[in-house]
N, C-alpha and C positions, 0 to 999 in steps of 0.2 A: 416321117423321120425329122428329128430336130434339126434346124438349120444352125450352122455354125455362125457365130457373129464374126464379122470383119475386126480384125484388131489392128491398131496402130502401132507402128514401131516407135518406141519412145525417143524423143528428139535428143540429139547428143548435146550436153551442156557445152557451151562456149568456154574455153579455157580462160581463167581469170588472168589479166595481165599482171606481170610482176612489176615490183618498183622497190627502191631502196627505201629503207626506213631509218637511216642514219639521221639523227637530230640535226646534223650539220650540212644536210644535203642541200644544193644549191637549186633555186626554183628552175634554173634553165637545164638542169642534168637529170630531171625525172624522166622515167618511161612513162609516157603519157597515155592512158586507156582511151579508147573510143568513147565519146560521149554523145549520146543521142540528142537530137534537137528538142528542146523543150516544146511541148504543145501548148501554144498560147492562143486562146480563142476569147470571145466575149464571154462565154460560159465555161466553167471549168470542164476538162475533158472527163467522160465517164463511160463505161461500157454500155454497149447498145442496149436500149430499153430501160435505162436508168436516168434519172435527173442527176445533173452535176451538183455537187455539194459546195456552195460558196463558204470558204473559210474566213471566220472573223477572229483574228487573234486578239489576245489580251495584254495587260501590261504585265510586268515583272517586277514586283515590289515585295521585299522582305522574304524571298524565296517561294513566293506564291503568285498566283496569275489571277489578279482581281480585274473586273471590267473597270473602264474608265468611270470616275465619279459622276461625270456628266452624261454617261450613256452614248456618247457620240463615237462614231468610227468614220473612217474614209476610205476610198478605193486606192489600192496599190496596183499600179500598171507596170508591165514590163518596158523595155527600151523603146519598142515600137508602139506603145500605147495599149496592148492588149492586157485584158484583165488578169490579175493574179490572185488577189486576196483582199480582204478588207482588213484594216488594222485599227485598233483602239486610238481615240483622239485624246491624248492627256490633257487635263485641265490643271488649274492653279492648286486645287486640292490634291491631285494625285502628286504633284511636285512635293508638296508639304509632306505627304504620307511617305514618299519615297525617302525624303530627308530624315524623317524621323526614324525609319527602319535603318537607314544608313548609320545614324548616330547610335542607335542601340547596339549595332553589331560591331562598332569600334573596339570597345574593350576586350572583346573575346578574341577578335581577329589580330589586333595589335599584341595582345598578351600570348598569342600562341607562339611557340619557338619558330625561328626563322626555317628550320629544317622541316617542320610540319607544313608550313606554308608552302614552302618548295614542293613537298610531296603532293599537295592538293593541286597546286598548279600543273604539276606533271600530268596528274590523272585527267584534268581538263584536256590537256593536249592529246592524250590517248583517246579520248572520247571525240575529240574533234576529227581525229584520224579515222575513227569508225564510221563517222557520217560524211566522210569526204566526198562522196558522190553527189549526195544532197547538197552540200555547199556549192561545189563546182556548177550545178544546174542552176541554183539560186543566183550566184554571182554573174553568171552567164545571161540570164534572163534580166536580171537588174542592171547591168552595166552594157548590155548589147556586145559583149567581146567575144571572139572565138573560144572553142573549147580549150585550146592549148593555153591561151592567156588566162582564162578562168582558172584551170587546173595550176598553172603556175603560181597564181595569186594566193589560192587556197593552201597549197603546199608551203609557201612562203609564210602564211599565217600561221600555220601548225609549228613550223620550225621556229617562229619567233616567239611563240607561247613557251616552248621548251627553252629557248635561250633565256627568257625572262625567269622563268622557273628556276634557272641555275643561279641567279643573282640573290635570291633571297637569302642565303646564308653566307654571302660574300660581300655584300654592300657595307657592312658595319666595318669589316676589316680594311676595305679599300679606302672608305672615307671617314673613318673614325680614326683616332690616334691619340697617343700620349704626348702631351706638349711639355717641352722644356721650362721650367720656370725657376726664378730664383728664390730658393726657400726650401724648408723642408717638408715638401708637399708634392703629392701626386696630382697632376691635372690632365683629366682624361675628357676627351670629347667623343660623343657617341650620336650618331643619326637616329632620329625617331620620326615616326609618321607624323604628317600634319593633321589628320582627321578626316572629315568628310570632304570629298573632293567632287565638284560639279564638272561634268564633261559633255561638250557639244562634239558629237562624233563626226569625222569628216565625211562630207558626202560624196567624195571623188573615188573612195575606196572603200566599198561596202563591207569588206571583213578584214582584209589585211591593215587598213587604217583604223578600223574599230579595235582590233587586237592590239594595235601598236599605241593606242591610248589607254586601254583599260589595264593591261597587264603591268606596265611599268608603275602604274597608280597603286595597284593593290599589293604588289609583292612585299612592300615595305611595312604593311599593316594598315593602310588607308583603306577607307570604303568609299564607293563611288555611286553618284546618281548620273546616268548616262542619258542624253537626249539622242536618240537614234536618227539617222538621216530620214527626212519624211518621204523623199522619193525611192529611197533603196532601203527599206527597213527589213526585209525579210531574213537576210544573213544574220542580222542583229536579234530577231525573233527567234531564229533557229538557235543561236548561240545561248539564248535563255533557257531553251529546253535542255541544252547540254548542261549548263550550270545547275539547273534544278535537280539533275539526277546525278550530280557529282558530289564530292565530299565538302564543296564550298559552303560555309556557314550562311543561312538566309541573312538577307541584308547587306552583305559585303559588296554585291553589285546588283543595282537596280537599273532597269532599262525601260524607259518610256518612249513610246511612238506618239508621233503627233507634228504639230508645226512648231518648229523652233523659234520663230519669232513671237510665238503666243506663251511658250513655256519657259524659254532662257530667261526673260526678264525676272521672272518670279524665283528662278534658281539663283541668279546672280545676286539679287537682294536680300535671299534668305540669311538670317543673322547666324544661323547653326551650320553653315557651309564654311569651311576653312580655307578653300582654294577653288579656282575655277578654270578649267582649261577651255579656250575659246578657240581651239584649233579648226572646229568645222564651221566658224561663222563666216559667211561668204559676203554679208553686207557691211561695209565699213561704217556706216552710221550705227547700225546695231551693235557692232564691235564696241564702238566708243560709249554707246549708252549702257551697255553691260559693264565695262570697266569702271565707269561712274557709280553704277549701283554697288559693285563689288567693293569699291573703296569705303563704303559706309562702316564695314567692320574689318577693314584692312585684310581682306582676302589676298592670298597669292594669286597671281593671274598669269596664264600662259596666253600670249597674244596669238592671234591667227596669223600663220605665215605659210608660204608655198612649202610643200613637203614632198619630197621623193620617198615614198613608202617602201619602195624596193631596197633602198640603200641601207648600209649598216646603221642601225639605229643609235648605237652608242648608249650612254649611261645618262644623258642629259635629262631625259623625261623622268628618270628615277629621282635624281638629286633636286630637281625642281619642286618636288613634293616632299621633301625631307625638312625637319627641324634638327638643329644641332644642339645637344644638350652637353654643356660642360660641367664637370663635377671635380671639386677639389677634395682632397683627403690627405690629412697629414700623416707623414711617414712614422712608422714605429709603432702606430696604434691599431 
């Protein structure tokens, strides 16, 4: 007689946690799901009988993922020193390529309607929400914080991106105006993007801080070249994967991994960069040298300062990267 095979009862799926999706939810009011401890060892975790695959991430330039021109990479570790991945080590040539891509994207991005830019930024927030669990794991591993803290930080980053998306079609109304003049003229002031902005990402907040410097720069039509934190680059790398599959035109955001002290001087001295945000520079001597280099073509400079990334961001970072154009027009013509 044929023997019956023993069958296993299917395991019940755990009910997925519920959480609010309101764009204005506070980071401290979310229902937090349980987050598993990330497995961090010297070798990447792999099923029994298989070799672990060491990931080597690339740069993000012009909407594509090229290798570093130098062919170099470096090891990224978690907060306790365990291996996470390899990241590309950007060179001077990579900085030049990123600036070239950013400059080429300015006209299309600045020329898009503010409403369209807002739609694209909101779509990015939707995609960040879809990869929430991955970002929580990466923030937790990078910063060595509890699951609840990492989840609150990721939720705040998603909400902040939505908040900045809402400013795209409002910033001109709030900061532009019709000026009273003595004469038969209209005098109108209108904010316009500065152009290409270099950004040194904050090292103390690997996702929330990163979002808080990128989103206000690009919402008005600027394009950016971002130097990610060398010690905590994985959230920035995962963000590039979100941007690459969103509606954002290639070249609007370019993200380089590597050592800031090696790449930042080339970015600050580049004559086709119009402004530079030094928020993530922690060495005072390096910050001074970068300001001196930036003065060569009168770049706008946002100096390093201690920032509470969980506080209300306001519109200061938006307006610092705007130029005001004033137009005169005779009445009755």
